[in-house]
VMD Tcl script that builds the backbone (N, CA, C; Angstrom):
set m [mol new atoms 474]
animate dup $m
set s [atomselect $m all]
$s set {name element resname resid chain x y z} {
  {N N MET 1 A 18.159 8.366 -29.606}
  {CA C MET 1 A 18.249 7.371 -28.558}
  {C C MET 1 A 17.117 7.554 -27.550}
  {N N ILE 2 A 16.925 8.798 -27.104}
  {CA C ILE 2 A 15.871 9.060 -26.118}
  {C C ILE 2 A 14.504 8.799 -26.733}
  {N N LEU 3 A 14.314 9.181 -28.006}
  {CA C LEU 3 A 13.032 8.914 -28.654}
  {C C LEU 3 A 12.765 7.414 -28.739}
  {N N TYR 4 A 13.804 6.652 -29.027}
  {CA C TYR 4 A 13.649 5.200 -29.070}
  {C C TYR 4 A 13.232 4.664 -27.701}
  {N N LEU 5 A 13.893 5.150 -26.655}
  {CA C LEU 5 A 13.553 4.708 -25.303}
  {C C LEU 5 A 12.135 5.116 -24.931}
  {N N LEU 6 A 11.773 6.350 -25.278}
  {CA C LEU 6 A 10.424 6.815 -24.966}
  {C C LEU 6 A 9.381 5.993 -25.714}
  {N N PHE 7 A 9.630 5.750 -26.998}
  {CA C PHE 7 A 8.686 4.952 -27.774}
  {C C PHE 7 A 8.556 3.550 -27.185}
  {N N THR 8 A 9.694 2.944 -26.903}
  {CA C THR 8 A 9.686 1.605 -26.317}
  {C C THR 8 A 8.974 1.615 -24.972}
  {N N PHE 9 A 9.271 2.629 -24.184}
  {CA C PHE 9 A 8.663 2.740 -22.861}
  {C C PHE 9 A 7.155 2.900 -22.963}
  {N N LEU 10 A 6.713 3.815 -23.805}
  {CA C LEU 10 A 5.282 4.044 -23.941}
  {C C LEU 10 A 4.586 2.817 -24.514}
  {N N PHE 11 A 5.219 2.188 -25.482}
  {CA C PHE 11 A 4.637 0.991 -26.068}
  {C C PHE 11 A 4.513 -0.112 -25.024}
  {N N LEU 12 A 5.570 -0.343 -24.274}
  {CA C LEU 12 A 5.543 -1.385 -23.244}
  {C C LEU 12 A 4.618 -1.006 -22.105}
  {N N GLY 13 A 4.626 0.253 -21.721}
  {CA C GLY 13 A 3.807 0.693 -20.602}
  {C C GLY 13 A 2.331 0.582 -20.879}
  {N N ILE 14 A 1.923 0.848 -22.109}
  {CA C ILE 14 A 0.509 0.784 -22.450}
  {C C ILE 14 A 0.079 -0.655 -22.690}
  {N N SER 15 A 0.945 -1.451 -23.315}
  {CA C SER 15 A 0.539 -2.808 -23.656}
  {C C SER 15 A 0.612 -3.761 -22.475}
  {N N CYS 16 A 1.278 -3.407 -21.430}
  {CA C CYS 16 A 1.465 -4.298 -20.288}
  {C C CYS 16 A 0.381 -4.036 -19.256}
  {N N THR 17 A -0.863 -4.385 -19.603}
  {CA C THR 17 A -1.974 -4.121 -18.697}
  {C C THR 17 A -2.486 -5.371 -18.008}
  {N N SER 18 A -2.107 -6.530 -18.491}
  {CA C SER 18 A -2.527 -7.759 -17.827}
  {C C SER 18 A -1.305 -8.622 -17.581}
  {N N GLU 19 A -1.453 -9.580 -16.687}
  {CA C GLU 19 A -0.306 -10.428 -16.365}
  {C C GLU 19 A 0.091 -11.290 -17.554}
  {N N ALA 20 A -0.887 -11.603 -18.426}
  {CA C ALA 20 A -0.578 -12.416 -19.599}
  {C C ALA 20 A 0.324 -11.668 -20.572}
  {N N SER 21 A 0.125 -10.350 -20.693}
  {CA C SER 21 A 0.933 -9.580 -21.634}
  {C C SER 21 A 2.150 -8.958 -20.982}
  {N N CYS 22 A 2.245 -9.053 -19.686}
  {CA C CYS 22 A 3.363 -8.450 -18.966}
  {C C CYS 22 A 4.417 -9.524 -18.693}
  {N N PRO 23 A 5.648 -9.301 -19.116}
  {CA C PRO 23 A 6.656 -10.345 -18.958}
  {C C PRO 23 A 7.184 -10.493 -17.536}
  {N N TYR 24 A 6.732 -9.689 -16.614}
  {CA C TYR 24 A 7.262 -9.715 -15.256}
  {C C TYR 24 A 6.238 -10.319 -14.322}
  {N N SER 25 A 6.671 -11.283 -13.547}
  {CA C SER 25 A 5.765 -11.874 -12.577}
  {C C SER 25 A 5.730 -10.997 -11.336}
  {N N ALA 26 A 4.787 -11.287 -10.472}
  {CA C ALA 26 A 4.627 -10.490 -9.261}
  {C C ALA 26 A 5.811 -10.645 -8.321}
  {N N GLU 27 A 6.583 -11.699 -8.478}
  {CA C GLU 27 A 7.715 -11.935 -7.592}
  {C C GLU 27 A 9.056 -11.753 -8.291}
  {N N SER 28 A 9.047 -11.138 -9.466}
  {CA C SER 28 A 10.295 -10.992 -10.215}
  {C C SER 28 A 11.281 -10.046 -9.535}
  {N N PHE 29 A 10.785 -9.202 -8.636}
  {CA C PHE 29 A 11.690 -8.284 -7.950}
  {C C PHE 29 A 12.721 -9.035 -7.105}
  {N N GLN 30 A 12.435 -10.276 -6.761}
  {CA C GLN 30 A 13.355 -11.041 -5.933}
  {C C GLN 30 A 14.595 -11.484 -6.700}
  {N N ASP 31 A 14.517 -11.503 -8.029}
  {CA C ASP 31 A 15.636 -11.945 -8.856}
  {C C ASP 31 A 16.452 -10.783 -9.409}
  {N N GLN 32 A 16.268 -9.592 -8.896}
  {CA C GLN 32 A 16.904 -8.417 -9.476}
  {C C GLN 32 A 18.417 -8.443 -9.361}
  {N N GLU 33 A 18.914 -9.012 -8.313}
  {CA C GLU 33 A 20.365 -9.023 -8.136}
  {C C GLU 33 A 21.048 -9.787 -9.265}
  {N N THR 34 A 20.449 -10.875 -9.701}
  {CA C THR 34 A 21.044 -11.634 -10.808}
  {C C THR 34 A 20.689 -11.024 -12.155}
  {N N ASN 35 A 19.493 -10.456 -12.286}
  {CA C ASN 35 A 19.071 -9.886 -13.566}
  {C C ASN 35 A 19.808 -8.602 -13.911}
  {N N TYR 36 A 20.145 -7.779 -12.925}
  {CA C TYR 36 A 20.737 -6.473 -13.175}
  {C C TYR 36 A 22.177 -6.371 -12.688}
  {N N SER 37 A 22.851 -7.488 -12.552}
  {CA C SER 37 A 24.192 -7.446 -11.969}
  {C C SER 37 A 25.182 -6.673 -12.833}
  {N N GLY 38 A 25.068 -6.735 -14.168}
  {CA C GLY 38 A 26.026 -6.043 -15.028}
  {C C GLY 38 A 25.514 -4.722 -15.563}
  {N N ILE 39 A 24.300 -4.359 -15.236}
  {CA C ILE 39 A 23.694 -3.141 -15.766}
  {C C ILE 39 A 23.839 -2.023 -14.747}
  {N N ARG 40 A 24.153 -0.857 -15.234}
  {CA C ARG 40 A 24.261 0.285 -14.344}
  {C C ARG 40 A 22.961 1.082 -14.387}
  {N N CYS 41 A 22.477 1.450 -13.247}
  {CA C CYS 41 A 21.223 2.191 -13.127}
  {C C CYS 41 A 21.428 3.644 -13.543}
  {N N ASN 42 A 20.595 4.113 -14.456}
  {CA C ASN 42 A 20.611 5.512 -14.865}
  {C C ASN 42 A 19.574 6.244 -14.014}
  {N N GLU 43 A 19.990 6.671 -12.833}
  {CA C GLU 43 A 19.061 7.283 -11.882}
  {C C GLU 43 A 18.488 8.589 -12.406}
  {N N TYR 44 A 19.293 9.355 -13.117}
  {CA C TYR 44 A 18.810 10.629 -13.656}
  {C C TYR 44 A 17.632 10.381 -14.595}
  {N N MET 45 A 17.792 9.423 -15.505}
  {CA C MET 45 A 16.714 9.098 -16.441}
  {C C MET 45 A 15.483 8.605 -15.684}
  {N N GLN 46 A 15.703 7.779 -14.688}
  {CA C GLN 46 A 14.581 7.244 -13.928}
  {C C GLN 46 A 13.809 8.356 -13.217}
  {N N VAL 47 A 14.517 9.253 -12.562}
  {CA C VAL 47 A 13.857 10.325 -11.810}
  {C C VAL 47 A 13.144 11.286 -12.754}
  {N N GLU 48 A 13.821 11.714 -13.812}
  {CA C GLU 48 A 13.230 12.689 -14.732}
  {C C GLU 48 A 12.023 12.118 -15.461}
  {N N PHE 49 A 12.141 10.908 -15.981}
  {CA C PHE 49 A 11.038 10.323 -16.724}
  {C C PHE 49 A 9.912 9.873 -15.804}
  {N N SER 50 A 10.228 9.569 -14.552}
  {CA C SER 50 A 9.163 9.245 -13.595}
  {C C SER 50 A 8.208 10.415 -13.474}
  {N N ARG 51 A 8.777 11.591 -13.352}
  {CA C ARG 51 A 7.942 12.793 -13.213}
  {C C ARG 51 A 7.300 13.179 -14.538}
  {N N SER 52 A 8.114 13.243 -15.591}
  {CA C SER 52 A 7.607 13.790 -16.850}
  {C C SER 52 A 6.666 12.844 -17.588}
  {N N ILE 53 A 6.867 11.559 -17.481}
  {CA C ILE 53 A 6.001 10.626 -18.214}
  {C C ILE 53 A 4.955 10.020 -17.288}
  {N N CYS 54 A 5.403 9.277 -16.302}
  {CA C CYS 54 A 4.460 8.573 -15.422}
  {C C CYS 54 A 3.641 9.555 -14.589}
  {N N GLY 55 A 4.308 10.553 -14.035}
  {CA C GLY 55 A 3.611 11.528 -13.201}
  {C C GLY 55 A 2.606 12.345 -13.983}
  {N N THR 56 A 2.972 12.755 -15.197}
  {CA C THR 56 A 2.063 13.536 -16.034}
  {C C THR 56 A 0.850 12.707 -16.421}
  {N N HIS 57 A 1.079 11.475 -16.815}
  {CA C HIS 57 A -0.029 10.589 -17.186}
  {C C HIS 57 A -0.954 10.362 -15.987}
  {N N PHE 58 A -0.371 10.131 -14.814}
  {CA C PHE 58 A -1.175 9.921 -13.607}
  {C C PHE 58 A -1.970 11.178 -13.267}
  {N N SER 59 A -1.346 12.346 -13.388}
  {CA C SER 59 A -2.043 13.605 -13.092}
  {C C SER 59 A -3.226 13.811 -14.023}
  {N N LYS 60 A -3.043 13.506 -15.309}
  {CA C LYS 60 A -4.156 13.641 -16.260}
  {C C LYS 60 A -5.300 12.717 -15.878}
  {N N LYS 61 A -4.963 11.486 -15.529}
  {CA C LYS 61 A -6.002 10.530 -15.131}
  {C C LYS 61 A -6.700 10.964 -13.840}
  {N N MET 62 A -5.947 11.521 -12.908}
  {CA C MET 62 A -6.540 11.952 -11.640}
  {C C MET 62 A -7.411 13.186 -11.829}
  {N N MET 63 A -7.100 14.033 -12.802}
  {CA C MET 63 A -7.923 15.210 -13.057}
  {C C MET 63 A -9.278 14.820 -13.648}
  {N N GLU 64 A -9.361 13.624 -14.228}
  {CA C GLU 64 A -10.636 13.129 -14.733}
  {C C GLU 64 A -11.550 12.688 -13.589}
  {N N VAL 65 A -10.970 12.467 -12.428}
  {CA C VAL 65 A -11.724 12.066 -11.237}
  {C C VAL 65 A -11.894 13.307 -10.372}
  {N N SER 66 A -13.099 13.543 -9.888}
  {CA C SER 66 A -13.308 14.713 -9.033}
  {C C SER 66 A -12.536 14.546 -7.725}
  {N N THR 67 A -12.106 15.662 -7.171}
  {CA C THR 67 A -11.273 15.618 -5.966}
  {C C THR 67 A -11.996 14.953 -4.794}
  {N N GLU 68 A -13.318 15.001 -4.781}
  {CA C GLU 68 A -14.064 14.348 -3.707}
  {C C GLU 68 A -13.919 12.830 -3.770}
  {N N ASN 69 A -13.600 12.302 -4.953}
  {CA C ASN 69 A -13.500 10.850 -5.129}
  {C C ASN 69 A -12.069 10.342 -5.117}
  {N N TRP 70 A -11.114 11.192 -4.799}
  {CA C TRP 70 A -9.714 10.764 -4.780}
  {C C TRP 70 A -9.447 9.731 -3.691}
  {N N CYS 71 A -10.264 9.700 -2.675}
  {CA C CYS 71 A -10.059 8.747 -1.585}
  {C C CYS 71 A -10.861 7.461 -1.782}
  {N N ASP 72 A -11.637 7.402 -2.838}
  {CA C ASP 72 A -12.432 6.215 -3.136}
  {C C ASP 72 A -11.601 5.279 -4.004}
  {N N LEU 73 A -11.275 4.130 -3.469}
  {CA C LEU 73 A -10.377 3.200 -4.147}
  {C C LEU 73 A -10.900 2.778 -5.517}
  {N N GLU 74 A -12.198 2.638 -5.660}
  {CA C GLU 74 A -12.761 2.227 -6.947}
  {C C GLU 74 A -12.456 3.235 -8.046}
  {N N ASN 75 A -12.348 4.504 -7.695}
  {CA C ASN 75 A -12.112 5.545 -8.693}
  {C C ASN 75 A -10.642 5.730 -9.037}
  {N N ILE 76 A -9.758 5.388 -8.150}
  {CA C ILE 76 A -8.339 5.663 -8.396}
  {C C ILE 76 A -7.501 4.406 -8.611}
  {N N ILE 77 A -8.099 3.236 -8.506}
  {CA C ILE 77 A -7.303 2.011 -8.606}
  {C C ILE 77 A -6.686 1.843 -9.988}
  {N N LYS 78 A -7.420 2.175 -11.046}
  {CA C LYS 78 A -6.877 2.003 -12.397}
  {C C LYS 78 A -5.734 2.981 -12.659}
  {N N PRO 79 A -5.905 4.294 -12.417}
  {CA C PRO 79 A -4.760 5.195 -12.633}
  {C C PRO 79 A -3.560 4.839 -11.756}
  {N N TYR 80 A -3.810 4.400 -10.542}
  {CA C TYR 80 A -2.710 4.044 -9.639}
  {C C TYR 80 A -1.986 2.796 -10.143}
  {N N HIS 81 A -2.743 1.845 -10.639}
  {CA C HIS 81 A -2.143 0.631 -11.203}
  {C C HIS 81 A -1.312 0.979 -12.439}
  {N N GLU 82 A -1.849 1.851 -13.286}
  {CA C GLU 82 A -1.103 2.281 -14.473}
  {C C GLU 82 A 0.177 3.007 -14.080}
  {N N LEU 83 A 0.118 3.811 -13.030}
  {CA C LEU 83 A 1.314 4.499 -12.539}
  {C C LEU 83 A 2.353 3.482 -12.074}
  {N N THR 84 A 1.912 2.481 -11.356}
  {CA C THR 84 A 2.833 1.452 -10.874}
  {C C THR 84 A 3.496 0.722 -12.035}
  {N N LEU 85 A 2.699 0.332 -13.029}
  {CA C LEU 85 A 3.261 -0.344 -14.202}
  {C C LEU 85 A 4.224 0.560 -14.955}
  {N N CYS 86 A 3.856 1.816 -15.093}
  {CA C CYS 86 A 4.707 2.784 -15.787}
  {C C CYS 86 A 6.055 2.914 -15.084}
  {N N LEU 87 A 6.030 3.053 -13.780}
  {CA C LEU 87 A 7.276 3.197 -13.023}
  {C C LEU 87 A 8.115 1.924 -13.078}
  {N N GLU 88 A 7.458 0.782 -13.086}
  {CA C GLU 88 A 8.201 -0.474 -13.175}
  {C C GLU 88 A 8.878 -0.599 -14.534}
  {N N GLN 89 A 8.146 -0.275 -15.602}
  {CA C GLN 89 A 8.730 -0.336 -16.942}
  {C C GLN 89 A 9.866 0.668 -17.091}
  {N N LEU 90 A 9.683 1.844 -16.539}
  {CA C LEU 90 A 10.725 2.867 -16.603}
  {C C LEU 90 A 11.978 2.407 -15.863}
  {N N SER 91 A 11.798 1.755 -14.750}
  {CA C SER 91 A 12.947 1.238 -13.998}
  {C C SER 91 A 13.710 0.206 -14.814}
  {N N VAL 92 A 12.984 -0.638 -15.522}
  {CA C VAL 92 A 13.632 -1.639 -16.371}
  {C C VAL 92 A 14.436 -0.951 -17.464}
  {N N LEU 93 A 13.835 0.059 -18.112}
  {CA C LEU 93 A 14.539 0.773 -19.182}
  {C C LEU 93 A 15.762 1.515 -18.668}
  {N N ALA 94 A 15.677 2.016 -17.452}
  {CA C ALA 94 A 16.804 2.752 -16.875}
  {C C ALA 94 A 17.839 1.808 -16.271}
  {N N GLY 95 A 17.540 0.516 -16.258}
  {CA C GLY 95 A 18.471 -0.460 -15.704}
  {C C GLY 95 A 18.525 -0.435 -14.195}
  {N N CYS 96 A 17.432 -0.056 -13.579}
  {CA C CYS 96 A 17.396 0.086 -12.117}
  {C C CYS 96 A 16.524 -1.002 -11.495}
  {N N TYR 97 A 16.785 -1.262 -10.239}
  {CA C TYR 97 A 15.933 -2.156 -9.468}
  {C C TYR 97 A 14.551 -1.532 -9.336}
  {N N TYR 98 A 13.567 -2.367 -9.162}
  {CA C TYR 98 A 12.232 -1.894 -8.827}
  {C C TYR 98 A 11.713 -2.778 -7.710}
  {N N PRO 99 A 11.260 -2.221 -6.651}
  {CA C PRO 99 A 11.241 -0.817 -6.250}
  {C C PRO 99 A 12.600 -0.386 -5.720}
  {N N ASN 100 A 12.821 0.900 -5.730}
  {CA C ASN 100 A 14.065 1.453 -5.203}
  {C C ASN 100 A 13.759 2.775 -4.514}
  {N N SER 101 A 14.772 3.426 -3.992}
  {CA C SER 101 A 14.543 4.643 -3.205}
  {C C SER 101 A 13.989 5.780 -4.056}
  {N N ASN 102 A 14.382 5.869 -5.326}
  {CA C ASN 102 A 13.839 6.923 -6.192}
  {C C ASN 102 A 12.345 6.730 -6.414}
  {N N ILE 103 A 11.951 5.504 -6.647}
  {CA C ILE 103 A 10.532 5.199 -6.848}
  {C C ILE 103 A 9.763 5.425 -5.550}
  {N N GLN 104 A 10.345 5.048 -4.449}
  {CA C GLN 104 A 9.703 5.267 -3.153}
  {C C GLN 104 A 9.488 6.754 -2.911}
  {N N ASP 105 A 10.497 7.567 -3.196}
  {CA C ASP 105 A 10.359 9.015 -3.037}
  {C C ASP 105 A 9.271 9.564 -3.951}
  {N N PHE 106 A 9.203 9.054 -5.173}
  {CA C PHE 106 A 8.176 9.510 -6.110}
  {C C PHE 106 A 6.784 9.161 -5.591}
  {N N PHE 107 A 6.617 7.949 -5.076}
  {CA C PHE 107 A 5.320 7.563 -4.510}
  {C C PHE 107 A 4.964 8.432 -3.303}
  {N N LEU 108 A 5.945 8.792 -2.497}
  {CA C LEU 108 A 5.668 9.670 -1.355}
  {C C LEU 108 A 5.172 11.032 -1.823}
  {N N VAL 109 A 5.760 11.549 -2.893}
  {CA C VAL 109 A 5.306 12.830 -3.451}
  {C C VAL 109 A 3.875 12.692 -3.963}
  {N N ILE 110 A 3.604 11.623 -4.690}
  {CA C ILE 110 A 2.252 11.388 -5.222}
  {C C ILE 110 A 1.247 11.275 -4.077}
  {N N HIS 111 A 1.591 10.505 -3.065}
  {CA C HIS 111 A 0.668 10.318 -1.937}
  {C C HIS 111 A 0.448 11.617 -1.176}
  {N N SER 112 A 1.494 12.377 -0.969}
  {CA C SER 112 A 1.324 13.625 -0.221}
  {C C SER 112 A 0.510 14.640 -1.011}
  {N N HIS 113 A 0.544 14.557 -2.338}
  {CA C HIS 113 A -0.221 15.505 -3.150}
  {C C HIS 113 A -1.680 15.078 -3.303}
  {N N TYR 114 A -1.913 13.826 -3.636}
  {CA C TYR 114 A -3.264 13.385 -3.972}
  {C C TYR 114 A -4.022 12.740 -2.816}
  {N N PHE 115 A -3.334 12.102 -1.908}
  {CA C PHE 115 A -4.024 11.281 -0.916}
  {C C PHE 115 A -3.771 11.714 0.524}
  {N N GLN 116 A -3.345 12.947 0.730}
  {CA C GLN 116 A -3.032 13.382 2.093}
  {C C GLN 116 A -4.273 13.485 2.974}
  {N N ASN 117 A -5.436 13.681 2.383}
  {CA C ASN 117 A -6.660 13.811 3.176}
  {C C ASN 117 A -7.474 12.521 3.209}
  {N N CYS 118 A -6.846 11.417 2.895}
  {CA C CYS 118 A -7.570 10.149 2.805}
  {C C CYS 118 A -7.420 9.284 4.050}
  {N N THR 119 A -7.060 9.870 5.147}
  {CA C THR 119 A -6.946 9.067 6.356}
  {C C THR 119 A -8.338 8.669 6.807}
  {N N GLU 120 A -8.449 7.443 7.227}
  {CA C GLU 120 A -9.728 6.931 7.674}
  {C C GLU 120 A -10.018 7.434 9.077}
  {N N GLU 121 A -11.236 7.860 9.271}
  {CA C GLU 121 A -11.650 8.297 10.598}
  {C C GLU 121 A -11.774 7.069 11.493}
  {N N LEU 122 A -10.973 7.005 12.506}
  {CA C LEU 122 A -11.046 5.884 13.435}
  {C C LEU 122 A -12.101 6.165 14.493}
  {N N LEU 123 A -12.886 5.152 14.778}
  {CA C LEU 123 A -13.872 5.296 15.831}
  {C C LEU 123 A -13.156 5.239 17.171}
  {N N LEU 124 A -13.305 6.284 17.926}
  {CA C LEU 124 A -12.681 6.314 19.241}
  {C C LEU 124 A -13.580 5.574 20.217}
  {N N LEU 125 A -13.048 4.520 20.766}
  {CA C LEU 125 A -13.812 3.740 21.725}
  {C C LEU 125 A -13.728 4.414 23.086}
  {N N GLU 126 A -14.894 4.624 23.657}
  {CA C GLU 126 A -14.942 5.260 24.968}
  {C C GLU 126 A -14.841 4.194 26.049}
  {N N ASP 127 A -14.260 4.573 27.165}
  {CA C ASP 127 A -14.193 3.665 28.300}
  {C C ASP 127 A -15.590 3.488 28.878}
  {N N ALA 128 A -15.800 2.309 29.430}
  {CA C ALA 128 A -17.074 2.050 30.095}
  {C C ALA 128 A -17.167 2.944 31.327}
  {N N PRO 129 A -18.382 3.263 31.746}
  {CA C PRO 129 A -18.530 4.086 32.951}
  {C C PRO 129 A -17.857 3.414 34.156}
  {N N HIS 130 A -17.291 4.228 34.994}
  {CA C HIS 130 A -16.532 3.749 36.153}
  {C C HIS 130 A -17.394 2.857 37.053}
  {N N SER 131 A -18.633 3.240 37.270}
  {CA C SER 131 A -19.514 2.457 38.152}
  {C C SER 131 A -19.782 1.066 37.563}
  {N N LEU 132 A -19.912 0.959 36.255}
  {CA C LEU 132 A -20.140 -0.333 35.622}
  {C C LEU 132 A -18.919 -1.243 35.768}
  {N N VAL 133 A -17.736 -0.695 35.590}
  {CA C VAL 133 A -16.505 -1.477 35.730}
  {C C VAL 133 A -16.380 -2.006 37.151}
  {N N ILE 134 A -16.643 -1.168 38.145}
  {CA C ILE 134 A -16.533 -1.581 39.554}
  {C C ILE 134 A -17.573 -2.651 39.869}
  {N N THR 135 A -18.791 -2.466 39.396}
  {CA C THR 135 A -19.859 -3.430 39.669}
  {C C THR 135 A -19.521 -4.802 39.082}
  {N N LEU 136 A -19.107 -4.836 37.816}
  {CA C LEU 136 A -18.777 -6.118 37.180}
  {C C LEU 136 A -17.569 -6.781 37.838}
  {N N THR 137 A -16.606 -5.997 38.258}
  {CA C THR 137 A -15.432 -6.545 38.935}
  {C C THR 137 A -15.827 -7.149 40.279}
  {N N LEU 138 A -16.626 -6.430 41.058}
  {CA C LEU 138 A -17.050 -6.938 42.368}
  {C C LEU 138 A -17.890 -8.206 42.245}
  {N N ILE 139 A -18.748 -8.257 41.245}
  {CA C ILE 139 A -19.579 -9.455 41.061}
  {C C ILE 139 A -18.701 -10.660 40.749}
  {N N SER 140 A -17.759 -10.497 39.822}
  {CA C SER 140 A -16.920 -11.639 39.452}
  {C C SER 140 A -15.997 -12.049 40.599}
  {N N VAL 141 A -15.479 -11.105 41.362}
  {CA C VAL 141 A -14.593 -11.433 42.480}
  {C C VAL 141 A -15.387 -12.073 43.618}
  {N N SER 142 A -16.605 -11.625 43.858}
  {CA C SER 142 A -17.397 -12.207 44.947}
  {C C SER 142 A -17.884 -13.615 44.610}
  {N N LEU 143 A -17.916 -13.972 43.357}
  {CA C LEU 143 A -18.321 -15.326 42.983}
  {C C LEU 143 A -17.252 -16.353 43.339}
  {N N ILE 144 A -16.017 -15.955 43.428}
  {CA C ILE 144 A -14.923 -16.892 43.710}
  {C C ILE 144 A -15.103 -17.561 45.081}
  {N N PRO 145 A -15.290 -16.818 46.180}
  {CA C PRO 145 A -15.475 -17.511 47.478}
  {C C PRO 145 A -16.730 -18.386 47.509}
  {N N ILE 146 A -17.762 -17.939 46.818}
  {CA C ILE 146 A -18.995 -18.740 46.796}
  {C C ILE 146 A -18.742 -20.068 46.083}
  {N N LEU 147 A -18.041 -20.030 44.965}
  {CA C LEU 147 A -17.739 -21.260 44.225}
  {C C LEU 147 A -16.792 -22.166 45.010}
  {N N VAL 148 A -15.839 -21.585 45.717}
  {CA C VAL 148 A -14.936 -22.382 46.553}
  {C C VAL 148 A -15.745 -23.074 47.653}
  {N N TYR 149 A -16.653 -22.377 48.295}
  {CA C TYR 149 A -17.496 -22.960 49.344}
  {C C TYR 149 A -18.325 -24.123 48.793}
  {N N VAL 150 A -18.898 -23.948 47.596}
  {CA C VAL 150 A -19.721 -25.003 46.997}
  {C C VAL 150 A -18.876 -26.235 46.699}
  {N N VAL 151 A -17.665 -26.056 46.192}
  {CA C VAL 151 A -16.793 -27.192 45.874}
  {C C VAL 151 A -16.404 -27.929 47.151}
  {N N VAL 152 A -16.029 -27.199 48.193}
  {CA C VAL 152 A -15.642 -27.826 49.456}
  {C C VAL 152 A -16.844 -28.537 50.067}
  {N N TRP 153 A -17.994 -27.968 50.043}
  {CA C TRP 153 A -19.210 -28.560 50.608}
  {C C TRP 153 A -19.574 -29.858 49.890}
  {N N LYS 154 A -19.403 -29.892 48.539}
  {CA C LYS 154 A -19.720 -31.099 47.773}
  {C C LYS 154 A -18.696 -32.204 48.026}
  {N N LYS 155 A -17.439 -31.834 48.274}
  {CA C LYS 155 A -16.393 -32.831 48.521}
  {C C LYS 155 A -16.523 -33.432 49.926}
  {N N CYS 156 A -16.982 -32.638 50.840}
  {CA C CYS 156 A -17.085 -33.083 52.224}
  {C C CYS 156 A -18.318 -33.981 52.381}
  {N N ASP 157 A -18.168 -35.045 53.106}
  {CA C ASP 157 A -19.298 -35.949 53.343}
  {C C ASP 157 A -20.036 -35.533 54.606}
  {N N CYS 158 A -20.236 -34.290 54.713}
  {CA C CYS 158 A -20.884 -33.789 55.921}
  {C C CYS 158 A -22.366 -33.846 55.828}
}
mol reanalyze $m
mol bondsrecalc $m
mol representation Tube
mol addrep $m
């Protein structure tokens, strides 16, 4: 039974690389309540096979990429996409919703292991010098009475 599931899983996981060959649309997760209403989720199978099949395959693919390039999206997008497809197919075989808390936990483990150092350096914006702020404020505030005087002078027939 397990060999049949593994064979089916591997066959489906490898062949489902494009939307044309994949029977699931990008929005199919919205119909899960009706699709899986009578099926019971085998969480044990989902968790174990997530690590042993999808995780192992992802680790092998990531080892082909040097650690310096783990934060470069161009280098990791294909293995990450394959991991996502693998986990989605595994969820279907286990009769579970996708995404779910088990899959979320698995992604957190993957991210904490491979992508923990991929935070983008944010440019810290420095405040303008205090003297510049005061000068610009005084100039704009002093223009108000001058403009009021000009408007009143133009309205008056003096």
